[in-house]
C-alpha positions in Angstrom: 246.8 -48.9 225.9 244.2 -47.7 228.3 240.5 -48.3 227.7 239.0 -46.3 224.8 235.3 -45.7 225.2 233.4 -45.1 222.0 229.8 -44.0 221.7 228.1 -45.4 218.7 224.6 -44.8 217.2 221.9 -47.3 217.7 220.5 -48.0 214.2 223.4 -46.4 212.4 226.8 -47.3 211.1 229.1 -48.7 213.6 232.9 -49.2 213.3 233.8 -52.9 212.9 237.3 -55.1 212.8 238.3 -53.2 209.5 239.1 -50.0 211.4 240.9 -51.8 214.1 243.0 -53.8 211.6 243.7 -50.6 209.8 244.7 -48.9 213.0 247.3 -51.6 213.6 248.6 -51.3 210.1 249.0 -47.5 210.4 250.8 -47.9 213.7 253.8 -49.6 211.7 254.6 -46.3 210.2 254.9 -44.4 213.4 252.6 -41.6 212.5 253.4 -38.0 213.5 252.8 -34.5 212.7 249.6 -33.3 211.2 247.3 -36.4 210.7 243.9 -36.3 208.9 241.1 -39.0 209.5 239.0 -38.8 206.5 235.2 -39.9 207.0 236.0 -40.2 210.8 232.6 -41.5 211.8 232.5 -42.2 215.5 236.3 -41.0 215.6 237.6 -44.4 216.7 240.7 -44.6 214.3 242.0 -41.2 214.9 241.3 -41.4 218.7 243.4 -44.7 218.8 246.2 -43.2 216.8 246.3 -40.1 219.0 246.4 -42.0 222.3 249.1 -44.2 221.0 251.3 -41.7 219.2 252.0 -38.5 221.3 253.5 -36.7 218.2 250.2 -36.7 216.3 248.4 -33.6 215.7 244.8 -35.0 215.0 242.3 -33.6 212.6 239.1 -35.2 211.6 237.0 -34.7 208.4 233.2 -35.9 208.6 230.4 -35.2 206.3 227.3 -36.4 208.6 226.2 -34.1 211.4 225.5 -37.1 213.5 228.9 -38.4 213.2 230.4 -35.1 213.7 229.0 -35.1 217.1 230.2 -38.4 217.9 233.8 -37.6 216.6 233.9 -34.7 219.1 232.1 -36.3 221.9 234.4 -39.5 221.7 237.4 -37.5 221.4 236.4 -35.4 224.5 235.5 -38.6 226.7 239.2 -40.0 225.7 240.9 -36.8 226.4 241.9 -36.4 222.7 242.2 -33.2 221.0 241.0 -33.1 217.4 240.3 -30.2 214.9 236.9 -31.1 213.2 236.4 -30.4 209.5 232.9 -30.8 208.2 231.3 -30.8 204.7 232.2 -32.8 201.5 235.8 -33.9 201.5 235.8 -33.6 197.8 235.2 -29.9 198.1 238.0 -29.3 200.5 240.7 -26.7 199.8 243.7 -28.3 201.6 247.0 -27.6 199.9 250.1 -29.5 201.2 248.6 -29.7 204.8 249.1 -33.1 206.3 251.9 -35.5 207.0 249.5 -38.5 207.0 246.1 -38.9 205.5 244.4 -42.0 206.9 240.8 -43.5 206.0 238.4 -46.2 206.2 236.2 -44.7 203.4 233.0 -46.0 201.9 234.0 -48.7 199.6 231.2 -51.0 198.6 230.4 -50.6 194.8 227.5 -48.6 194.1 226.3 -51.2 191.6 224.9 -53.6 194.4 221.7 -53.2 196.3 222.0 -50.4 198.6 220.8 -49.6 202.1 217.8 -47.3 202.2 219.0 -46.0 205.6 220.7 -42.7 204.5 223.6 -42.8 207.2 224.5 -46.4 206.4 224.3 -45.5 202.8 226.8 -42.7 202.9 229.2 -44.6 205.2 229.1 -47.8 203.1 229.0 -47.1 199.3 231.8 -45.5 197.2 229.6 -43.4 194.9 229.7 -40.9 197.8 233.5 -40.9 197.7 234.5 -42.0 194.1 238.1 -43.5 194.0 239.7 -41.2 191.4 238.1 -37.9 192.8 238.9 -39.1 196.4 242.6 -39.6 195.7 243.1 -36.5 193.8 241.9 -34.5 196.7 244.2 -36.6 199.0 247.1 -36.1 196.8 246.5 -32.3 197.0 246.3 -32.2 200.7 249.5 -34.2 201.5 252.7 -32.6 202.1 255.8 -33.6 200.0 256.6 -37.2 201.1 253.4 -37.3 202.8 251.7 -40.7 203.7 248.2 -41.9 202.7 247.1 -45.0 204.3 243.7 -46.5 203.9 241.8 -49.8 203.6 239.6 -51.0 200.9 237.6 -53.7 199.3 240.4 -56.3 198.1 238.7 -57.1 194.9 239.2 -53.5 193.7 243.0 -53.5 194.2 243.7 -53.2 190.6 241.5 -50.1 190.3 243.2 -48.7 193.4 246.6 -49.3 192.2 245.8 -47.5 188.8 244.2 -44.5 190.4 247.3 -44.1 192.8 249.6 -44.3 189.9 247.8 -41.8 187.8 248.3 -39.0 190.4 251.8 -40.1 191.3 251.1 -41.6 194.7 253.5 -44.6 194.9 252.1 -47.7 196.8 255.0 -48.8 199.3 253.3 -51.3 201.5 250.3 -53.7 201.1 248.7 -56.2 203.4 245.7 -58.2 202.5 243.0 -59.4 205.2 241.4 -62.8 204.9 238.3 -64.1 206.9 239.8 -67.4 207.0 243.2 -69.1 205.7 241.2 -70.9 202.9 239.3 -67.7 201.8 239.9 -64.9 199.3 240.9 -61.6 200.8 238.0 -59.5 201.8 240.1 -56.2 202.7 243.3 -54.7 201.5 245.2 -52.0 203.4 247.7 -49.8 201.5 250.3 -47.4 202.6 251.0 -45.1 199.6 253.5 -42.0 199.6 254.0 -38.9 197.7 257.2 -38.5 195.7 258.4 -41.8 196.5 260.5 -44.2 194.2 260.1 -47.2 196.5 259.2 -50.8 195.3 256.2 -52.2 196.8 256.4 -54.4 199.8 253.6 -57.1 200.5 253.5 -58.0 204.1 252.1 -61.5 205.1 248.4 -61.6 205.0 246.3 -61.1 208.1 243.8 -63.9 208.9 240.8 -63.3 211.0 240.5 -65.4 214.2 244.0 -65.7 214.9 246.4 -64.8 217.7 247.6 -61.9 216.0 244.0 -60.7 215.6 243.4 -61.3 219.4 246.6 -59.1 220.2 245.3 -56.2 217.8 241.9 -56.3 220.0 243.7 -56.5 223.2 245.9 -53.4 222.2 243.1 -51.2 221.1 241.0 -52.1 224.3 237.8 -50.5 222.8 234.6 -50.5 224.8 231.3 -49.4 223.0 228.4 -47.6 224.3 225.2 -47.5 222.0 223.3 -44.3 222.1 220.5 -42.3 220.4 221.5 -39.0 218.5 
């Protein structure tokens, strides 16, 4: 893939390896049609997918005004077209609109000590996008047989599974990410589908600092520029 230039805020939330691992996971499902990136931030996830897959019609949803600007700016500098939606995703009124919904949502528990930086707080903690409400809106916005692909804190896998089952979104594929081979998983990536009867498939775990991870970084070929907004 050609180099992807991404402007990111000085002193604000910046994407990390979670987003790049999620991009690689999503790519396994050959995304196409109408794709919505929820909580787009700097826009990197949707931009990478749109650059890789020519049949993606990208839309982005972002709550924070500073990141709305970055989503549009980064799409522009990378020659990617996206339709930007702003506001609170939980209040959106989409009905059977998207073939794929993808997201690296805020997933840290609100019970821990939180950042006083408002931008970082919104981007990190799940009280801003509670699991049950988030999934219900996703389900409403997906077309029949639509895919929901996202990453989350691995320790909350049981809660994620129940919430998806409650709204009849079926987990089809799971991959856990570990910081090292002898460490517990820190991240889980899940592909769920509407109106599916498939059994779940668990892919081999992804370990950081491996040749596979280096190949992911090589494929995305991102270059970051820090900026004031």
